[in-house]
C-alpha positions, 0 to 999 in steps of 0.5 A: 347249214347256212351259207355263212356257216359253210364259208366260215365267215368268222373273226379271222376271215370276216365278210369283205375279206373272203379271198385269200388270193391277192390280185385275183382280178389282175388289176395290178401289173407293176412289172409290165404287161407282157412276159415270156419267161419263168417269172412273176407277171401280174403282181403276185402271179408267177408263171412256171414254164418248165422249159416251155415257151409262152407269152403271159399278158394283160388283157382288157374286158370290153366295157359293158360285157356281161359274160363275166359278172361284176364289170371286171377290167382285166384278165390274164392271157396264158399262151403256150407256144412250145410245149413241156410238162408241168406248165403253170400259173401260181400264187404263194399265199403267205403262211402254211397255217393258212386253211390247214385242216379246212376245206377251201373253195377255188373259183375262177372264170376261164375261156380258150381258143386252143384249150388244154386237154386238162388243167389240174388245180393243186394246193401245196403246203410248203413249210419253208426253209428248215421245215417239213417236206412240202405236201401237195393236194390236188382238186378234181381235174378241169376239162371241157374248157371252151371259147366262151367264159365259164365259171370253174369251182373246185372244193379241196380239203387241205390236210392238217399240219399237226406234227409238222415243222414250220421253217422260215418263209412258209406258204400255202400255194395255189397252182393251175398246171397242165401235165400233158406236154401240149401247146394251148392257151387260156384266158383267166379272170377273177380268181378266188380262194376262200374257206368253206365249201361254197363259191361266193361272188368274187370279192372286189377290192379297190385298185388302191387296196389291191396295190397296197397288198401287192406292195408288201411283196414287191414295189416298183418306184415307176409304177406301170413304167411311168417316169413322168412321176418322180414322187417315188424315185430317188433324187441325188443332187450336187451343187458347186460354183464356177470356181470350185466344183463340188466333190462329196460323198452323200448317204441318205435313206428311203422308206417303202410305201408299206412295210414289206413281208421281209427284207427285200432285194433292192435294185436301182435302175435307170429310166431305160431299164439299165441297172445302176445307171443314172437318169440325168435331169440336166447336163454337166457334172458327174454323179457316180457310185450310186449304191443301195445298202442296209435294206430292211422291211421298211426302207434302205440306205443309198449313197453316191459320189458327186465330182466336178460340178460348177452349178447345181444338178439333180439326177433320178433313180428308179428302184425295185424292192423284191420280197416275194416268197 
């Protein structure tokens, strides 16, 4: 059989769209670059600690290194300092139909200074709310991780979903977990999941394309914590005179940069990270009661009250929209 046939490069998954993983090169970090809890870290990547303590952080490759091909810029470091079973890094891939009844190949690069005894690659078919019971399929256990970068490949046959009931928000989940109740660390780069039984070279996508794919699930108006760029923020403004202060209630709307997977949870926040607080560009006056409401997959409305202005003042809010699986 040919390589192209083995990897099912067909009309549904054409060449250039082989990788089912989003942000497999860890380029996008809208939430920050260091984490310590059960939470999303690099975009689309969730760290499950099961009671362990750990730090998950963004790391940069040395420019010109040749250990991992393709000149990647970033990798993810997972450092577990307090042990517990089932510590994992995972990504849900939208729609349980993905790869059903087919063979997939998982590949990535990994190294460690304090290696886990083993990592288990697991694929879960989660049928969503109201759907059938989830089905787990494990690949061959990964052992022998060293302090040098090495490429790992695993082929896994995913069960058919014939006879199953698919509910809402179903997904196909990749997990890499350690079941051994031990402390360890590892660095991981260029994660790819593709149809077929051969690992092809990592599919590079531009930062802009990867960001847009991530923003279908999560959007932060202050990308990378940059508050100097107001283009994605909400501005609230009121104006009055020296004789009559402004008193009004204003409602308006905001669209996300892309249609999201589902109606997100929208959270307003201040420059210092405080929820529902205003960043005041100028002094004087008072704007209160800024709230987001009626969110959809395309945008949301927000309202605020302005009281007691004797000149014009503008205020800025940041916001996040979360539609993760």
